[in-house]
KELUMTI-50132 format. One record per atom (N, C-alpha, C): residue in three letters; y, x, z. Coordinates in steps of 0.1 Angstrom, whole numbers, plus 5000, padded with zeros to 4 digits. Example, Ala and Ser with C-alpha at 12.3 -4.5 7.8 and 13.67 -1.06 7.14 Angstrom:
ALA494351325078ALA495551235078ALA496751325078SER497851285071SER498951375071SER500051295079
This chain:
MET498750105001MET500049955002MET501450075003LEU501350175008LEU502750315009LEU502850384998LYS501350384991LYS501550484976LYS502250364967THR502050264964THR502650154958THR503850134958LEU504250064978LEU506450084975LEU506350254969THR506050334969THR506850444972THR506850484953ILE506050404947ILE506050424932ILE507150364927ALA506950244932ALA507850104930ALA509250134932ALA509550234945ALA510650294952ALA511450384940VAL510250514932VAL511050604923VAL511050544913MET510450464904MET510850384892MET511950284892THR512350224904THR513650144908THR514750254908GLY514650354913GLY515350444911GLY515750514901MET514750554889MET514950614878MET515650504868THR515450374872THR515850274860THR517450264866MET517850264880MET519150274881MET519850364876ALA519450484878ALA520050604876ALA520550614856GLY518950604852GLY519450554837GLY520750454833ALA520950334841ALA521650274839ALA523050314842LEU523150374844LEU524650454852LEU525250544840ALA526650514839ALA526650584820ALA527350704825ALA527550844822ALA527850914824ALA529750884821PRO530550994831PRO532150964824PRO532151054812PHE531351224813PHE531651344804PHE530751274791CYS531251374780CYS530451354766CYS530651464766LEU529551554759LEU529351694748LEU529651604732THR530551644726THR531151644717THR530551724706GLN529751734697GLN529851804683GLN529251784671GLY530151824659GLY529751784645GLY529751574648GLY530551594651GLY530751384658GLY529851284665ALA528851354669ALA528351284675ALA528651304693SER528551204702SER528551224712SER527751224720HIS527251284731HIS526051274737HIS526651264754CYS526651114756CYS527451064774CYS525951144783MET526151284783MET525051264798MET526051304813TYR526451414812TYR527451484823TYR527951394831PHE527951424845PHE528351384855PHE529351494863ASP529551624858ASP530151724864ASP530851764851GLY532151744849GLY532751824842GLY532551934840THR532552034849THR532152154848THR531052204838ALA529952134842ALA529152174833ALA529652104826CYS530151994816CYS530351964805CYS531352064797ALA532052094799ALA532652234798ALA532052324792HIS530952404799HIS530152504802HIS529452484786ASP528852374789ASP527952354777ASP528352324768ALA529552304762ALA530452264751ALA531052354743SER531052464753SER531652624750SER530452694740ALA529252664748ALA527752744739ALA527752694731ALA527952574730ALA527652454714ALA528852494706ASN529852514709ASN530752504699ASN531552374695GLY531352294710GLY531652164711GLY532952154717GLU533052004720GLU533951994733GLU533651864742CYS534151904756CYS533751774759CYS534551714763THR534451594762THR535151474757THR534851354775LEU535951274771LEU535651144779LEU534751044774ASN534550994781ASN533050854774ASN534450744778LEU535050684769LEU536250594771LEU535250454770ASN534350474773ASN533450324775ASN533350324792GLU533850394797GLU533050434816GLU534850484819VAL535450554812VAL536850584822VAL538150534814VAL539150464822VAL540250424817VAL541050444826LEU542150534816LEU543450584820LEU544350524817PRO545350524827PRO546550454828PRO547050404810ALA547750374810ALA548450324793ALA549950404794SER550550424810SER551950464809SER551950474824GLY553250574831GLY553650644842GLY554350734845THR554550794855THR555450864853THR555051044856ASN553851064857ASN553351124853ASN552151164846ALA552051234835ALA550951214826ALA549351264824TYR549051334836TYR548051394840TYR547551324847CYS545951334843CYS544651254856CYS543851344855VAL543451354873VAL542051424871VAL540851324873VAL539751324862VAL539051254859VAL537551344868THR537451204878THR535951254887THR534551194880SER533751294887SER532551284886SER531751144882GLN532551024891GLN532450864893GLN533250814882GLY533750884874GLY534850814867GLY536050764868ALA536350754884ALA537950744885ALA539150834881ALA539950804874ALA540950874874ALA542250854887VAL542450994887VAL543351014898VAL544651044889CYS545850974889CYS546951014879CYS548251084893GLY548851154886GLY550151254891GLY549951374890TYR549651394880TYR549951524876TYR551351574869ALA552251664872ALA553351624860ALA553151724851ASP551751854848ASP551651954842ASP550251954843PRO550052014834PRO548752024830PRO547452164839VAL548552274843VAL547752394850VAL547552354861ALA548452234873ALA548052204881ALA546852074882CYS546652054868CYS545951904868CYS544151984864SER544452074859SER542952144858SER542352214868ARG543252264879ARG542952354891ARG542252244898GLU543052144902GLU542352054914GLU541251914905ALA540851944890ALA539951894885ALA538752034881LEU539152114884LEU537952254883LEU537652244904LYS538352234910LYS537552184921LYS536952084926GLN537051964923GLN536551834921GLN535251834911HIS535051954899HIS533951914892HIS534351824886GLY535751794880GLY536051694873GLY536351714861ALA537651664851ALA538451704846ALA539751644838CYS540451774834CYS542351634836CYS542051614819ALA542751474819ALA542851414807ALA544751384807ARG545351354795ARG546351344795ARG546051174798GLY546551094807GLY546950974805GLY547650944793GLY548950824798GLY549550754784GLY550650814790SER551850794778SER552850884777SER553950874789PRO554351004796PRO554850934807PRO556150894802GLN556750824814GLN557550724811GLN559350814806GLN559750804794GLN561450834791GLN562350734798LEU562850844803LEU564450764809LEU565150834796PRO566550704799PRO567350734785PRO568050834792ASN568250954784ASN569551014784ASN571151004778ASP571950974789ASP573350954791ASP574051054780TYR573251154777TYR574051264768TYR573751294754LEU573051184750LEU572751194737LEU573451074726PRO573651074720PRO574750954710PRO573250814708ASN574050754711ASN572950604702ASN570850664716ALA571050734725ALA569950764731ALA569450574740GLY568150554736GLY567450494737GLY568350264740ARG569450294733ARG570350164732ARG570350114721
């Protein structure tokens, strides 16, 4: 009986793990393989394969706009935005085994010194 329950639990765990979609994809030659939960591992494998590590846009939603354009995407697929430059974003992404991505365009503030600026 215990053996049957153990096998059922393992099979259920395998099914649930397979149902989770990874937030990072290895893209090479137009084909995307979205199987990475670790952005660092994805970037490493992409470099070795002469490809690139991209976001799985079916799983990760970046904000369309905001005051800071760069977001750290975590291994859970959450986007934490608030980085004004890609260097700070990349450092934090490396610490979290995520990736830095550009969110929506930063909010453009009107410049009073330009003629017809946003008017």
